[in-house]
N, C-alpha and C positions, 0 to 999 in steps of 0.2 A: 138161916135169918130168924131173928125175934122180932114178934108182932108187939109192939108196942103202941100206946097211945100216946098222941101228942096232946099236952097241957095248955098249948097257947091256944089265947082267946081271940086272935085274928085270923081272917080268912085267909085259907091256903089255896093253891092249885096244884094240880093232878101233875106230876113229873113228867108224864108221857106225853098228854096233849093239852096240857095246860088249861083244863077246865076248871073253872071255880069249886071249890069244896068248904062247905062252913065248917067251923070246930064242931066235932060231934059225929059227922057224917063220913060221908065216903066210904069205899068200899074196904081201904085197909091203910094201916100206916106202921111202915115198917122200918127197921133199923138196919142199913146196910153199912158197913165199913164206917161206922162212927158217923153215919150223914141219915138223920129220919127224913124219909120219903114218904110223900103222899099219892094215893091212887083213887081213881075213882070207881073203876070196873073192874072185873075180870078180865076184861080184854087188856086194859092197859098193865095190869099186872103179870099176864102172859108177856105181854112185849118187853117190859122191865126186865124180869127173871133171865129172859134170852139172850140180852145183851143191857145190864146195867151200869156199863161203866160209862157210856157218853152222857146218861143223863143224870149220875152221880156227880159226874165232872160238871156237868151243867147248873147243879144246885148247890153246888163248892162255890162256882166262880159268882153265883149271885149273893152266897152269903159272905163273901169278902167284905169287909170294911173299905171304904174309900181312904187311902192314906193320902192322896194328894189332891189339891183343888186342880182342875182343868185349867191348861191355860188359856188366858185370854189375852185377844189383842187389844192394842191403848187407842 
């Protein structure tokens, strides 16, 4: 895994515990399988490294653009 800094200016959340992490802070920003993840502390990093797949899948699902509007009943 390569350690990379995310350059987005918006507030992010830790991929493991969902704790808010402001730009430029946090324990680590890493790239895993073309997905940038933010981790707030060593414990979350250890948890992510043991089983990254469910967290990466959740992150990918959040980043998918909505292609259709939800059905609305008349």
